[in-house]
VEXVO-208571 format. One record per residue (C-alpha): x, y, z. Coordinates in steps of 0.05 Angstrom, whole numbers. Layout:
BEGIN
east: X&north: Y&up: Z
...
This chain:
BEGIN
east: -2763&north: 3436&up: 774
east: -2725&north: 3370&up: 773
east: -2661&north: 3403&up: 798
east: -2697&north: 3436&up: 857
east: -2728&north: 3376&up: 877
east: -2667&north: 3340&up: 876
east: -2641&north: 3388&up: 920
east: -2696&north: 3369&up: 967
east: -2739&north: 3427&up: 961
east: -2813&north: 3415&up: 973
east: -2862&north: 3431&up: 922
east: -2882&north: 3495&up: 956
east: -2812&north: 3516&up: 960
east: -2802&north: 3504&up: 889
east: -2864&north: 3544&up: 867
east: -2841&north: 3601&up: 908
east: -2769&north: 3596&up: 876
east: -2799&north: 3596&up: 805
east: -2848&north: 3658&up: 824
east: -2791&north: 3697&up: 858
east: -2738&north: 3684&up: 800
east: -2778&north: 3674&up: 736
east: -2847&north: 3705&up: 756
east: -2880&north: 3643&up: 737
east: -2940&north: 3620&up: 772
east: -2938&north: 3545&up: 774
east: -2979&north: 3503&up: 825
east: -2954&north: 3453&up: 873
east: -2994&north: 3403&up: 828
east: -2964&north: 3420&up: 766
east: -2895&north: 3410&up: 802
east: -2917&north: 3346&up: 829
east: -2942&north: 3322&up: 765
east: -2873&north: 3344&up: 730
east: -2836&north: 3301&up: 781
east: -2875&north: 3238&up: 778
east: -2869&north: 3239&up: 700
east: -2796&north: 3246&up: 704
east: -2792&north: 3188&up: 757
east: -2835&north: 3146&up: 715
east: -2787&north: 3156&up: 662
east: -2728&north: 3138&up: 704
east: -2762&north: 3078&up: 728
east: -2769&north: 3053&up: 655
east: -2693&north: 3071&up: 643
east: -2676&north: 3036&up: 703
east: -2711&north: 2970&up: 681
east: -2695&north: 2971&up: 610
east: -2657&north: 2912&up: 579
east: -2584&north: 2909&up: 573
east: -2530&north: 2882&up: 531
east: -2507&north: 2811&up: 541
east: -2435&north: 2829&up: 548
east: -2398&north: 2886&up: 576
east: -2316&north: 2884&up: 565
east: -2314&north: 2931&up: 623
east: -2363&north: 2952&up: 680
east: -2342&north: 3012&up: 730
east: -2377&north: 3013&up: 794
east: -2371&north: 3080&up: 837
east: -2401&north: 3118&up: 886
east: -2424&north: 3192&up: 889
east: -2452&north: 3226&up: 952
east: -2516&north: 3269&up: 942
east: -2567&north: 3299&up: 988
east: -2632&north: 3262&up: 993
east: -2699&north: 3284&up: 1022
east: -2726&north: 3233&up: 1069
east: -2766&north: 3276&up: 1121
east: -2703&north: 3316&up: 1126
east: -2644&north: 3325&up: 1080
east: -2585&north: 3276&up: 1088
east: -2523&north: 3256&up: 1053
east: -2532&north: 3186&up: 1016
east: -2487&north: 3149&up: 974
east: -2510&north: 3138&up: 903
east: -2478&north: 3077&up: 868
east: -2469&north: 3083&up: 793
east: -2456&north: 3026&up: 748
east: -2422&north: 3047&up: 680
east: -2414&north: 2998&up: 626
east: -2369&north: 2999&up: 568
east: -2399&north: 2964&up: 507
east: -2368&north: 2920&up: 457
east: -2364&north: 2973&up: 411
east: -2333&north: 3018&up: 463
east: -2391&north: 3063&up: 480
east: -2401&north: 3082&up: 553
east: -2473&north: 3070&up: 580
east: -2498&north: 3084&up: 648
east: -2529&north: 3018&up: 669
east: -2564&north: 3042&up: 735
east: -2565&north: 3081&up: 795
east: -2576&north: 3055&up: 868
east: -2585&north: 3091&up: 930
east: -2543&north: 3062&up: 988
east: -2554&north: 3067&up: 1061
east: -2520&north: 3116&up: 1109
east: -2453&north: 3090&up: 1142
east: -2391&north: 3050&up: 1121
east: -2420&north: 3020&up: 1059
east: -2462&north: 2966&up: 1035
east: -2461&north: 2889&up: 1054
east: -2459&north: 2832&up: 1011
east: -2538&north: 2822&up: 1001
east: -2543&north: 2895&up: 976
east: -2490&north: 2878&up: 924
east: -2515&north: 2813&up: 904
east: -2582&north: 2848&up: 896
east: -2550&north: 2904&up: 847
east: -2513&north: 2852&up: 807
east: -2566&north: 2805&up: 800
east: -2610&north: 2861&up: 778
east: -2561&north: 2874&up: 724
east: -2556&north: 2800&up: 707
east: -2631&north: 2797&up: 708
east: -2635&north: 2851&up: 656
east: -2591&north: 2814&up: 608
east: -2519&north: 2822&up: 627
east: -2491&north: 2753&up: 623
east: -2417&north: 2767&up: 622
east: -2368&north: 2817&up: 644
east: -2295&north: 2815&up: 630
east: -2272&north: 2863&up: 676
east: -2304&north: 2903&up: 737
east: -2266&north: 2964&up: 765
east: -2293&north: 2985&up: 832
east: -2248&north: 3025&up: 880
east: -2255&north: 3005&up: 958
east: -2330&north: 2985&up: 956
east: -2334&north: 2934&up: 1013
east: -2363&north: 2867&up: 1000
east: -2368&north: 2879&up: 919
east: -2310&north: 2836&up: 900
east: -2341&north: 2775&up: 931
east: -2408&north: 2791&up: 904
east: -2381&north: 2800&up: 832
east: -2349&north: 2730&up: 839
east: -2417&north: 2699&up: 855
east: -2455&north: 2730&up: 801
east: -2396&north: 2729&up: 747
east: -2347&north: 2681&up: 765
east: -2298&north: 2688&up: 709
east: -2297&north: 2765&up: 720
east: -2233&north: 2799&up: 734
east: -2242&north: 2846&up: 791
east: -2193&north: 2908&up: 796
east: -2199&north: 2951&up: 858
C-alpha cells in the first residue's frame, strides 16, 4: 500500500490494484488509515533526537515522483551521518522545490533542524554540487570541513 501510494496512486487506484492482483477487498478508508499511520511514524522518526557528534555527514539528493494534484519529479535531500562508532544513520529526508536547487534559507532551515535535534558538531560534510549548502554549513557549524 505504501509503495503504491508513494508512486502517486490514489486510494481508489490502490484498492483496485489490490483487488486485481491479490483478490483482496480493501476499502479506501483502510488504505487511508494505513498511510496515515505510516506518516505518523515517519514524523516521529524525522523528529527523533540525534547524536551530538557525527564525524562525517553526507548530504545528497535523489529525485522521486510526488503527487501534488498531479505527479511531478521532486528532489528529496537525504542526510546520512556516520556515528562515532562508524554506524551509518539516516538523519532525515527533506522534499525540495522544483528547479535549480534550494536557496540558503532552505539549507539553513535543514541544518538548524539537525542542530536543534541534538547535532552539535560535524567534522566533515560531504555534499556534491548542492548550491548554497557550503555557506549554510559554515554558518551552523563554523569549524566543519566541507568537501564538495
